[in-house]
DSSP file (Angstrom, degrees, kcal/mol; ACC not computed):
  #  RESIDUE AA STRUCTURE BP1 BP2  ACC     N-H-->O    O-->H-N    N-H-->O    O-->H-N    TCO  KAPPA ALPHA  PHI   PSI    X-CA   Y-CA   Z-CA
    1    1 A M              0   0    0      0, 0.0   144,-2.9     0, 0.0     2,-0.3   0.000 360.0 360.0 360.0 136.2    2.9    9.1   17.5
    2    2 A R  E     -AB  32 144A   0     30,-2.4    30,-3.1   142,-0.2     2,-0.3  -0.905 360.0-179.0-125.1 151.2    0.9    6.9   15.3
    3    3 A S  E     -AB  31 143A   0    140,-2.3   140,-2.7    -2,-0.3     2,-0.5  -0.997  24.7-147.5-148.1 151.0   -1.3    7.5   12.3
    4    4 A V  E     -AB  30 142A   0     26,-2.0    26,-2.6    -2,-0.3     2,-0.5  -0.989  26.1-162.9-109.5 116.8   -3.5    5.6    9.9
    5    5 A V  E     -AB  29 141A   0    136,-3.1   136,-2.9    -2,-0.5     2,-0.5  -0.918   7.5-174.7-109.8 121.3   -3.3    7.5    6.6
    6    6 A Q  E     -AB  28 140A   0     22,-2.7    22,-2.6    -2,-0.5     2,-0.5  -0.964  23.2-134.7-119.3 127.5   -5.9    6.8    4.0
    7    7 A R  E     -AB  27 139A   0    132,-2.2   129,-3.7    -2,-0.5   132,-0.5  -0.684  38.3-172.5 -77.6 126.2   -5.9    8.1    0.5
    8    8 A V  E     -AB  26 135A   0     18,-2.6    18,-2.2    -2,-0.5   127,-0.2  -0.887  43.3-152.6-127.8 151.3   -9.4    9.4   -0.2
    9    9 A K  E    S-     0   0A   0    125,-3.0     2,-0.3     1,-0.4   126,-0.1   0.756  94.7 -15.9 -83.0 -30.6  -11.6   10.7   -2.9
   10   10 A R  E     - B   0 134A   0    124,-0.8   124,-2.4    14,-0.1    -1,-0.4  -0.946  66.1-178.4-165.7 155.4  -13.5   12.6   -0.2
   11   11 A A  E     -CB  23 133A   0     12,-1.9    12,-3.0    -2,-0.3     2,-0.3  -0.989   1.1-179.4-156.5 153.7  -13.9   12.5    3.6
   12   12 A S  E     -CB  22 132A   0    120,-2.6   120,-2.8    -2,-0.3     2,-0.4  -0.982  13.8-148.5-151.6 160.6  -15.9   14.2    6.3
   13   13 A V  E     -CB  21 131A   0      8,-2.5     7,-2.6    -2,-0.3     8,-1.4  -0.999  13.0-165.3-135.0 135.5  -16.4   14.2   10.0
   14   14 A K  E     -CB  19 130A   0    116,-2.5   116,-2.4    -2,-0.4     2,-0.4  -0.929   9.0-163.1-122.0 146.4  -19.5   15.0   11.9
   15   15 A V  E >  S-C   18   0A   0      3,-2.5     3,-2.0    -2,-0.4   114,-0.1  -0.995  83.7 -13.4-124.6 123.2  -20.2   15.8   15.6
   16   16 A K  T 3  S-     0   0    0    112,-0.5    -1,-0.1    -2,-0.4     3,-0.1   0.879 130.6 -53.6  52.8  41.7  -23.8   15.5   16.8
   17   17 A G  T 3  S+     0   0    0      1,-0.2     2,-0.5    -3,-0.0    -1,-0.3   0.347 115.2 114.2  81.3  -6.2  -25.0   15.4   13.2
   18   18 A E  E <   -C   15   0A   0     -3,-2.0    -3,-2.5     2,-0.0     2,-0.4  -0.853  69.7-122.8-104.5 130.5  -23.2   18.6   12.1
   19   19 A T  E     +C   14   0A   0     -2,-0.5    -5,-0.3    -5,-0.2     3,-0.1  -0.562  34.7 169.2 -70.2 122.8  -20.3   18.5    9.6
   20   20 A V  E     +     0   0A   0     -7,-2.6   102,-0.4    -2,-0.4     2,-0.3   0.554  66.9  20.3-111.1 -13.3  -17.2   20.0   11.3
   21   21 A G  E     +C   13   0A   0     -8,-1.4    -8,-2.5   100,-0.1    -1,-0.3  -0.961  63.0 169.1-157.1 140.3  -14.6   19.0    8.7
   22   22 A E  E     +C   12   0A   0     -2,-0.3     2,-0.3   -10,-0.2   -10,-0.2  -0.978   3.7 178.2-156.2 135.5  -14.8   18.0    5.1
   23   23 A I  E     -C   11   0A   0    -12,-3.0   -12,-1.9    -2,-0.3     3,-0.1  -0.934  17.6-147.8-133.6 158.5  -12.3   17.4    2.2
   24   24 A S  S    S-     0   0    0      1,-0.3   -16,-0.1    -2,-0.3    48,-0.1   0.113  74.8  -2.5 -94.5-139.3  -12.2   16.4   -1.4
   25   25 A S  S    S+     0   0    0    -16,-0.1    47,-2.1   -15,-0.1    -1,-0.3  -0.179 103.6  66.1 -54.9 131.8   -9.3   14.5   -2.8
   26   26 A G  E    S-Ad   8  72A   0    -18,-2.2   -18,-2.6    45,-0.3     2,-0.4  -0.951  82.8 -31.7 160.5-136.1   -6.4   14.0   -0.3
   27   27 A L  E     -Ad   7  73A   0     45,-2.8    47,-2.7    -2,-0.3     2,-0.6  -0.970  28.1-153.3-126.8 135.0   -5.7   12.1    2.9
   28   28 A L  E     -Ad   6  74A   0    -22,-2.6   -22,-2.7    -2,-0.4     2,-0.6  -0.935  25.0-166.9 -96.0 122.3   -7.8   11.2    5.9
   29   29 A V  E     -Ad   5  75A   0     45,-3.1    47,-2.9    -2,-0.6     2,-0.6  -0.942  13.8-163.3-118.6 112.7   -5.3   11.0    8.8
   30   30 A L  E     -Ad   4  76A   0    -26,-2.6   -26,-2.0    -2,-0.6     2,-0.5  -0.869  21.9-163.1 -89.9 120.0   -6.3    9.3   12.1
   31   31 A L  E     -Ad   3  77A   0     45,-2.9    47,-2.9    -2,-0.6     2,-0.4  -0.923  13.4-173.4-119.2 123.8   -3.7   10.6   14.6
   32   32 A G  E     -A    2   0A   0    -30,-3.1   -30,-2.4    -2,-0.5     2,-0.5  -0.920  13.6-146.3-115.2 142.0   -2.9    9.1   18.0
   33   33 A V        -     0   0    0     -2,-0.4    64,-2.7   -32,-0.2     2,-0.1  -0.916  16.1-145.7-110.5 127.4   -0.5   10.6   20.5
   34   34 A G  B >   -F   96   0B   0     -2,-0.5     3,-1.2    62,-0.3    62,-0.3  -0.440  25.1-108.7 -89.8 163.0    1.5    8.3   22.7
   35   35 A L  T 3  S+     0   0    0     60,-2.8    61,-0.1     1,-0.3    -1,-0.1   0.793 118.4  42.6 -57.5 -34.2    2.6    8.8   26.3
   36   36 A K  T 3  S+     0   0    0     59,-0.3    -1,-0.3    61,-0.1    60,-0.1   0.441  85.8 128.6 -96.1  -1.1    6.3    9.3   25.4
   37   37 A D    <   +     0   0    0     -3,-1.2     2,-0.2     3,-0.1    68,-0.1  -0.249  31.1 175.2 -66.3 142.0    5.7   11.6   22.3
   38   38 A Q    >>  -     0   0    0     67,-0.0     4,-1.5   -37,-0.0     3,-0.6  -0.657  50.7 -79.2-130.0-175.8    7.5   14.9   22.1
   39   39 A E  H 3> S+     0   0    0      1,-0.2     4,-2.5    -2,-0.2     5,-0.2   0.842 125.8  60.8 -59.6 -35.3    7.9   17.7   19.6
   40   40 A A  H 3> S+     0   0    0      1,-0.2     4,-2.3     2,-0.2    -1,-0.2   0.854 102.1  52.2 -61.0 -34.7   10.3   15.6   17.5
   41   41 A D  H <> S+     0   0    0     -3,-0.6     4,-2.5     2,-0.2    -1,-0.2   0.892 109.2  49.9 -68.0 -38.8    7.7   13.0   17.0
   42   42 A V  H  X S+     0   0    0     -4,-1.5     4,-2.9     2,-0.2     5,-0.2   0.946 110.6  49.4 -61.6 -47.9    5.3   15.7   15.7
   43   43 A A  H  X S+     0   0    0     -4,-2.5     4,-2.4     1,-0.2     5,-0.2   0.920 112.1  48.6 -59.5 -45.7    8.0   17.0   13.3
   44   44 A W  H  X S+     0   0    0     -4,-2.3     4,-2.5     1,-0.2    -1,-0.2   0.917 113.0  47.1 -60.1 -45.1    8.7   13.5   12.0
   45   45 A M  H  X S+     0   0    0     -4,-2.5     4,-3.0     2,-0.2     5,-0.3   0.914 111.7  49.7 -66.1 -43.5    5.0   12.7   11.5
   46   46 A V  H  X S+     0   0    0     -4,-2.9     4,-2.3     1,-0.2     5,-0.2   0.918 114.3  45.9 -59.9 -44.6    4.3   16.1    9.8
   47   47 A D  H  X S+     0   0    0     -4,-2.4     4,-1.6    -5,-0.2    -2,-0.2   0.909 114.8  47.0 -65.1 -42.7    7.2   15.5    7.4
   48   48 A K  H  X S+     0   0    0     -4,-2.5     4,-1.0    -5,-0.2    -2,-0.2   0.937 114.8  45.4 -67.1 -46.2    6.3   11.9    6.7
   49   49 A I  H >< S+     0   0    0     -4,-3.0     3,-0.7     1,-0.2    17,-0.4   0.943 114.9  46.6 -63.8 -48.1    2.6   12.6    6.1
   50   50 A S  H 3< S+     0   0    0     -4,-2.3    17,-1.2    -5,-0.3    16,-0.3   0.800 120.3  38.7 -68.1 -26.9    3.2   15.6    3.9
   51   51 A G  H 3< S+     0   0    0     -4,-1.6     2,-0.2    -5,-0.2    -1,-0.2   0.455  79.4 130.3-101.7  -1.1    5.9   13.9    1.8
   52   52 A L    <<  -     0   0    0     -4,-1.0     2,-1.6    -3,-0.7    14,-0.4  -0.362  53.2-143.1 -59.9 118.6    4.3   10.4    1.6
   53   53 A R        +     0   0    0     -2,-0.2    12,-0.3     1,-0.2    -1,-0.1  -0.599  56.7 125.3 -90.1  80.6    4.4    9.4   -2.1
   54   54 A I        +     0   0    0     -2,-1.6     2,-0.4    10,-0.7    -1,-0.2   0.204  44.4  92.7-123.7  14.6    1.1    7.5   -2.4
   55   55 A F  E    S-G   64   0C   0      9,-2.5     9,-2.9    -3,-0.2     8,-1.9  -0.900  79.9-108.3-110.0 141.1   -0.5    9.4   -5.3
   56   56 A E  E     -G   62   0C   0     -2,-0.4     6,-0.2     6,-0.3     2,-0.1  -0.331  24.7-147.2 -73.6 144.7   -0.1    8.2   -8.8
   57   57 A D    >   -     0   0    0      4,-2.4     3,-1.9    -2,-0.1    -1,-0.1  -0.231  47.7 -75.6 -90.5-171.0    2.1   10.0  -11.4
   58   58 A S  T 3  S+     0   0    0      1,-0.3    -2,-0.1     2,-0.1    -1,-0.0   0.671 133.1  52.6 -65.7 -16.8    1.4   10.1  -15.1
   59   59 A T  T 3  S-     0   0    0      2,-0.2    -1,-0.3     0, 0.0     3,-0.1   0.425 119.8-105.9 -97.8   2.0    2.6    6.5  -15.5
   60   60 A G  S <  S+     0   0    0     -3,-1.9     2,-0.3     1,-0.3    -2,-0.1   0.484  77.2 132.9  89.1   2.6    0.3    5.1  -12.8
   61   61 A K        -     0   0    0      1,-0.1    -4,-2.4    -6,-0.0     2,-1.1  -0.696  68.0-113.3 -89.4 138.1    3.1    4.7  -10.3
   62   62 A M  E    S+G   56   0C   0     -2,-0.3    -6,-0.3    -6,-0.2    -9,-0.1  -0.564  73.1 124.7 -69.1 102.5    2.7    5.9   -6.7
   63   63 A N  E     +     0   0C   0     -8,-1.9     2,-0.4    -2,-1.1    -1,-0.2   0.320  42.8  84.8-144.5   1.2    5.3    8.6   -6.9
   64   64 A R  E     -G   55   0C   0     -9,-2.9    -9,-2.5    -3,-0.2   -10,-0.7  -0.892  57.7-147.9-119.4 145.4    3.6   11.9   -5.9
   65   65 A S     >  -     0   0    0     -2,-0.4     4,-1.8   -12,-0.3     3,-0.4  -0.469  36.3 -99.8 -98.8 173.0    3.0   13.4   -2.4
   66   66 A L  H  >>S+     0   0    0    -14,-0.4     4,-1.9   -17,-0.4     5,-0.9   0.843 125.4  58.2 -59.6 -35.5    0.1   15.5   -1.1
   67   67 A L  H  45S+     0   0    0    -17,-1.2    -1,-0.2     1,-0.2   -16,-0.1   0.840 108.2  46.2 -63.6 -33.5    2.5   18.5   -1.6
   68   68 A D  H  45S+     0   0    0     -3,-0.4    -2,-0.2     1,-0.2    -1,-0.2   0.843 117.8  40.8 -76.5 -33.3    2.8   17.6   -5.3
   69   69 A T  H  <5S-     0   0    0     -4,-1.8    -2,-0.2     2,-0.0    -1,-0.2   0.673  98.3-128.0 -91.5 -18.6   -0.9   17.1   -5.9
   70   70 A G  T  <5 +     0   0    0     -4,-1.9    -3,-0.2    -5,-0.2    -4,-0.1   0.724  54.0 157.8  75.0  19.9   -2.4   20.0   -3.9
   71   71 A G      < -     0   0    0     -5,-0.9    48,-0.6    -6,-0.2   -45,-0.3  -0.108  35.6-117.2 -71.6 174.7   -4.7   17.6   -2.0
   72   72 A E  E     -de  26 119A   0    -47,-2.1   -45,-2.8    46,-0.1     2,-0.4  -0.638  14.2-134.6-112.5 168.1   -6.2   18.2    1.4
   73   73 A I  E     -de  27 120A   0     46,-2.4    48,-3.0   -47,-0.2     2,-0.6  -0.982   5.3-161.7-125.4 134.5   -6.0   16.6    4.8
   74   74 A L  E     -de  28 121A   0    -47,-2.7   -45,-3.1    -2,-0.4     2,-0.5  -0.974  20.9-163.3-110.0 114.0   -8.8   15.7    7.2
   75   75 A L  E     -de  29 122A   0     46,-3.1    48,-1.3    -2,-0.6     2,-0.4  -0.873  10.0-179.4-105.4 119.3   -6.9   15.2   10.5
   76   76 A V  E     -d   30   0A   0    -47,-2.9   -45,-2.9    -2,-0.5     2,-0.2  -0.980  26.4-126.1-126.9 126.5   -8.9   13.3   13.2
   77   77 A S  E     +d   31   0A   0     -2,-0.4   -45,-0.2   -47,-0.2     2,-0.2  -0.458  30.6 176.3 -69.7 140.1   -7.6   12.6   16.7
   78   78 A Q    >   +     0   0    0    -47,-2.9     3,-1.6    -2,-0.2     4,-0.1  -0.647  17.0 176.2-151.1  86.3   -7.7    8.9   17.6
   79   79 A F  G >  S+     0   0    0      1,-0.3     3,-2.3    -2,-0.2   -47,-0.1   0.759  74.9  78.1 -64.0 -23.9   -6.3    7.8   21.0
   80   80 A T  G >  S+     0   0    0      1,-0.3     3,-1.9     2,-0.2    -1,-0.3   0.606  70.8  81.9 -65.4  -8.6   -7.5    4.2   20.3
   81   81 A L  G <  S+     0   0    0     -3,-1.6    -1,-0.3     1,-0.3    -2,-0.1   0.696  90.4  54.6 -66.6 -15.2   -4.5    3.8   18.0
   82   82 A Y  G <  S+     0   0    0     -3,-2.3    13,-0.5    -4,-0.1     2,-0.3   0.191  78.4 132.1 -99.8  15.5   -2.7    3.1   21.3
   83   83 A G    <   -     0   0    0     -3,-1.9     2,-0.6    10,-0.1    10,-0.2  -0.527  47.0-150.7 -68.9 130.2   -5.1    0.4   22.3
   84   84 A D  B     +H   92   0D   0      8,-2.7     8,-1.9    -2,-0.3     3,-0.2  -0.912  26.3 165.4-109.2 114.8   -3.1   -2.6   23.4
   85   85 A C        +     0   0    0     -2,-0.6    -1,-0.1     6,-0.2     3,-0.1   0.092  43.1 110.0-113.8  19.4   -4.9   -6.0   22.9
   86   86 A R  S    S+     0   0    0      1,-0.2     2,-0.5     3,-0.0    -1,-0.1   0.812  81.9  42.9 -67.8 -26.9   -1.9   -8.3   23.4
   87   87 A S  S    S-     0   0    0     -3,-0.2     3,-0.2     3,-0.1    -1,-0.2  -0.974 122.4 -21.9-121.9 119.5   -3.4   -9.6   26.6
   88   88 A G  S    S-     0   0    0     -2,-0.5     0, 0.0     1,-0.2     0, 0.0  -0.292  82.7 -80.9  80.2-168.3   -7.1  -10.3   26.8
   89   89 A K  S    S+     0   0    0      2,-0.1    -1,-0.2    -2,-0.0    -4,-0.1   0.433 102.6  82.5-118.3  -4.4   -9.8   -9.0   24.5
   90   90 A R  S    S-     0   0    0     -3,-0.2    -3,-0.1    -6,-0.0    -6,-0.1  -0.914  82.7-122.4-101.7 122.4  -10.4   -5.6   26.1
   91   91 A P        -     0   0    0      0, 0.0     2,-0.4     0, 0.0    -6,-0.2  -0.293  17.5-146.4 -65.9 144.7   -7.9   -3.0   24.9
   92   92 A G  B     -H   84   0D   0     -8,-1.9    -8,-2.7   -10,-0.1     3,-0.2  -0.858   6.3-163.2-104.9 147.1   -5.8   -1.1   27.4
   93   93 A F    >   +     0   0    0     -2,-0.4     3,-1.6   -10,-0.2   -10,-0.1   0.001  49.1 122.1-120.3  28.0   -4.8    2.5   26.7
   94   94 A S  T 3  S+     0   0    0      1,-0.3    -1,-0.1   -10,-0.1   -11,-0.1   0.740  74.8  57.1 -65.4 -21.7   -1.9    3.0   29.2
   95   95 A A  T 3  S+     0   0    0    -13,-0.5   -60,-2.8    -3,-0.2   -59,-0.3   0.509  86.9  99.1 -88.1  -3.5    0.4    4.0   26.3
   96   96 A A  B <  S-F   34   0B   0     -3,-1.6   -62,-0.3   -62,-0.3   -17,-0.1  -0.603  81.6-110.3 -82.5 144.8   -1.9    6.8   25.1
   97   97 A S        -     0   0    0    -64,-2.7   -64,-0.1    -2,-0.2   -62,-0.1  -0.381  38.1 -96.5 -68.8 148.2   -1.0   10.3   26.1
   98   98 A P    >>  -     0   0    0      0, 0.0     4,-2.6     0, 0.0     3,-0.5  -0.382  40.9-109.9 -59.7 147.3   -3.3   12.1   28.6
   99   99 A P  H 3> S+     0   0    0      0, 0.0     4,-2.6     0, 0.0     5,-0.2   0.831 114.3  56.6 -51.0 -41.6   -5.8   14.3   26.8
  100  100 A E  H 3> S+     0   0    0      1,-0.2     4,-1.3     2,-0.2    -3,-0.0   0.929 115.1  36.5 -60.8 -46.2   -4.3   17.6   27.9
  101  101 A R  H <> S+     0   0    0     -3,-0.5     4,-2.0     2,-0.2     5,-0.2   0.890 115.2  55.6 -72.7 -40.6   -0.8   16.7   26.4
  102  102 A A  H  X S+     0   0    0     -4,-2.6     4,-2.8     1,-0.2     5,-0.2   0.894 104.9  53.6 -61.3 -39.5   -2.3   14.9   23.4
  103  103 A K  H  X S+     0   0    0     -4,-2.6     4,-2.5    -5,-0.2    -1,-0.2   0.906 107.5  51.0 -62.4 -41.9   -4.3   18.0   22.5
  104  104 A I  H  X S+     0   0    0     -4,-1.3     4,-1.8    -5,-0.2    -1,-0.2   0.941 114.6  42.2 -61.0 -48.2   -1.2   20.2   22.5
  105  105 A L  H  X S+     0   0    0     -4,-2.0     4,-2.1     2,-0.2    -2,-0.2   0.851 112.4  54.1 -71.5 -34.8    0.7   17.8   20.2
  106  106 A F  H  X S+     0   0    0     -4,-2.8     4,-2.5    -5,-0.2    -1,-0.2   0.930 109.5  48.0 -59.7 -45.9   -2.3   17.2   18.0
  107  107 A E  H  X S+     0   0    0     -4,-2.5     4,-2.5     1,-0.2    -2,-0.2   0.846 108.7  54.3 -66.0 -33.5   -2.6   21.0   17.5
  108  108 A Q  H  X S+     0   0    0     -4,-1.8     4,-2.6     2,-0.2    -1,-0.2   0.900 108.6  48.9 -65.4 -39.7    1.1   21.2   16.8
  109  109 A A  H  X S+     0   0    0     -4,-2.1     4,-2.4     2,-0.2     5,-0.2   0.924 110.9  50.9 -64.4 -44.3    0.8   18.5   14.0
  110  110 A E  H  X S+     0   0    0     -4,-2.5     4,-1.9     1,-0.2    -2,-0.2   0.944 113.4  44.2 -56.3 -48.0   -2.2   20.5   12.6
  111  111 A E  H  X S+     0   0    0     -4,-2.5     4,-2.6     1,-0.2    -2,-0.2   0.889 110.6  55.5 -67.1 -38.3   -0.2   23.7   12.5
  112  112 A G  H  X S+     0   0    0     -4,-2.6     4,-1.1     1,-0.2    -1,-0.2   0.910 108.5  47.7 -60.3 -41.8    2.9   21.9   11.1
  113  113 A L  H  <>S+     0   0    0     -4,-2.4     5,-1.7     1,-0.2    -1,-0.2   0.880 112.1  49.5 -68.4 -36.0    0.8   20.6    8.2
  114  114 A R  H ><5S+     0   0    0     -4,-1.9     3,-2.0     1,-0.2    -2,-0.2   0.876 104.6  58.4 -68.4 -36.8   -0.6   24.0    7.5
  115  115 A T  H 3<5S+     0   0    0     -4,-2.6    -1,-0.2     1,-0.3    -2,-0.2   0.794  98.5  60.6 -62.2 -27.0    2.8   25.5    7.6
  116  116 A K  T 3<5S-     0   0    0     -4,-1.1    -1,-0.3    -3,-0.2    -2,-0.2   0.485 126.4-103.5 -76.4  -1.7    3.7   23.2    4.8
  117  117 A G  T < 5S+     0   0    0     -3,-2.0     2,-0.2     1,-0.3    -3,-0.2   0.582  74.8 141.5  92.6  12.3    1.0   24.9    2.8
  118  118 A L      < -     0   0    0     -5,-1.7     2,-0.6     1,-0.0    -1,-0.3  -0.603  55.5-120.8 -89.9 147.8   -1.6   22.2    3.1
  119  119 A H  E     -e   72   0A   0    -48,-0.6   -46,-2.4    -2,-0.2     2,-0.5  -0.781  37.8-169.5 -83.0 121.4   -5.3   22.7    3.5
  120  120 A V  E     -e   73   0A   0     -2,-0.6     2,-0.3   -48,-0.2   -46,-0.2  -0.960  15.1-177.6-123.0 128.0   -6.2   21.0    6.8
  121  121 A E  E     -e   74   0A   0    -48,-3.0   -46,-3.1    -2,-0.5     2,-0.3  -0.861  15.5-165.2-112.8 155.2   -9.7   20.3    8.2
  122  122 A T  E     -e   75   0A   0   -102,-0.4   -46,-0.2    -2,-0.3  -109,-0.1  -0.857  18.7-127.1-134.2 167.9  -10.1   18.6   11.6
  123  123 A G        -     0   0    0    -48,-1.3     2,-0.5    -2,-0.3    -1,-0.1  -0.064  50.7 -80.2 -87.9-157.7  -12.6   16.9   13.8
  124  124 A V    >   -     0   0    0   -110,-0.1     3,-2.1   -47,-0.1  -103,-0.0  -0.964  47.2-113.5-115.0 120.5  -13.3   18.0   17.4
  125  125 A F  T 3  S+     0   0    0     -2,-0.5     3,-0.1     1,-0.3   -47,-0.0  -0.279  96.3   0.8 -59.2 133.3  -10.7   16.8   19.9
  126  126 A Q  T 3  S+     0   0    0      1,-0.2    -1,-0.3   -49,-0.0     2,-0.2   0.510 102.6 127.2  66.5  12.4  -12.3   14.3   22.4
  127  127 A A  S <  S-     0   0    0     -3,-2.1     2,-0.6     1,-0.0    -1,-0.2  -0.618  71.3-106.9 -93.3 156.0  -15.7   14.4   20.8
  128  128 A E        -     0   0    0     -2,-0.2  -112,-0.5    -3,-0.1     2,-0.3  -0.735  52.2-171.0 -74.4 120.9  -17.7   11.4   19.6
  129  129 A M        -     0   0    0     -2,-0.6     2,-0.6  -114,-0.1  -114,-0.2  -0.899  29.4-145.0-126.0 149.2  -17.4   11.7   15.8
  130  130 A D  E     -B   14   0A   0   -116,-2.4  -116,-2.5    -2,-0.3     2,-0.5  -0.960  24.0-165.3-107.1 117.4  -18.8   10.1   12.7
  131  131 A V  E     -B   13   0A   0     -2,-0.6     2,-0.4  -118,-0.2  -118,-0.2  -0.909   6.1-174.7-109.6 126.0  -16.2    9.8   10.0
  132  132 A E  E     +B   12   0A   0   -120,-2.8  -120,-2.6    -2,-0.5     2,-0.3  -0.927  10.3 164.1-118.2 143.8  -17.1    9.1    6.5
  133  133 A L  E     -B   11   0A   0     -2,-0.4     2,-0.6  -122,-0.2  -122,-0.2  -0.997  37.5-140.8-154.5 155.2  -14.8    8.4    3.6
  134  134 A V  E     -B   10   0A   0   -124,-2.4  -125,-3.0    -2,-0.3  -124,-0.8  -0.953  34.9-141.5-114.0 105.3  -14.4    7.1    0.1
  135  135 A N  E     -B    8   0A   0     -2,-0.6     2,-0.8  -127,-0.2  -127,-0.3  -0.464   8.0-139.7 -71.7 134.8  -11.1    5.3    0.1
  136  136 A D  E    S-     0   0A   0   -129,-3.7     3,-0.3     3,-0.2  -129,-0.2  -0.842  75.9 -17.1-100.6 105.6   -9.2    5.8   -3.1
  137  137 A G  E    S-     0   0A   0     -2,-0.8     2,-0.1     1,-0.3    -1,-0.1  -0.527 104.0 -89.9 135.5 -71.0   -7.5    2.6   -4.2
  138  138 A P  E    S+     0   0A   0      0, 0.0     2,-0.5     0, 0.0    -1,-0.3   0.532  73.8 169.2 -73.9 146.1   -7.8    1.5   -1.4
  139  139 A V  E     +B    7   0A   0   -132,-0.5  -132,-2.2    -3,-0.3     2,-0.4  -0.988   0.4 166.8-125.6 120.9   -4.6    2.9   -0.1
  140  140 A T  E     -B    6   0A   0     -2,-0.5     2,-0.4  -134,-0.2  -134,-0.2  -0.995   9.7-173.2-137.3 127.5   -4.0    2.7    3.7
  141  141 A I  E     -B    5   0A   0   -136,-2.9  -136,-3.1    -2,-0.4     2,-0.4  -0.965  14.1-145.4-124.4 137.5   -0.6    3.3    5.3
  142  142 A L  E     -B    4   0A   0     -2,-0.4     2,-0.4  -138,-0.2  -138,-0.2  -0.858  18.8-172.6-101.4 134.5    0.3    2.9    9.0
  143  143 A L  E     +B    3   0A   0   -140,-2.7  -140,-2.3    -2,-0.4     2,-0.3  -0.962   9.5 179.7-126.1 145.2    2.9    5.2   10.4
  144  144 A D  E >   -B    2   0A   0     -2,-0.4     3,-2.2  -142,-0.2  -142,-0.2  -0.949  24.3-147.7-144.9 121.4    4.6    5.2   13.8
  145  145 A S  T 3  S+     0   0    0   -144,-2.9  -143,-0.1    -2,-0.3    -1,-0.1   0.723 104.6  53.8 -65.7 -21.1    7.2    7.8   14.9
  146  146 A E  T 3  S-     0   0    0   -145,-0.3    -1,-0.3    -3,-0.0  -144,-0.1   0.455 109.5-128.9 -87.6  -1.3    9.0    5.1   17.0
  147  147 A K    <   +     0   0    0     -3,-2.2    -2,-0.1     1,-0.1    -4,-0.0   0.864  59.2 145.7  57.1  40.9    9.1    2.9   13.8
  148  148 A T              0   0    0      1,-0.1    -1,-0.1     0, 0.0    -3,-0.1   0.668 360.0 360.0 -79.2 -16.9    7.6   -0.1   15.5
  149  149 A F              0   0    0     -5,-0.2    -7,-0.1    -7,-0.0    -1,-0.1   0.269 360.0 360.0-150.3 360.0    5.9   -0.9   12.2
């Protein structure tokens, strides 16, 4: 499971011009599900995202997590995080999970984050979405449950 985590001042997602998810201060998380991902990958990702210490404390040091700040999450599915461009210029997506399985694991991640007490908004799975954000910092972190980076 892979994610791009961006600390934001605000973020929203629209489908066909209609806002379906919107947050103020918190994290925009683009989440991709890989072919080999299981429930353990979901648990790892939920724990990592919710505990990621990328918010500043009173001294200006990144030392606080979303759980500490009470921030929100905008969680958006993004299979293209498994795009492989190592050969040629057109990405291949053979490492991405099939949509049916990806949706199940994506929803488990959403529920896991909510279970931690976080406010979670989402996009629409498999929809064409317009995502807007005001990046705070900017702070952008890449996560991979297989720890490839």
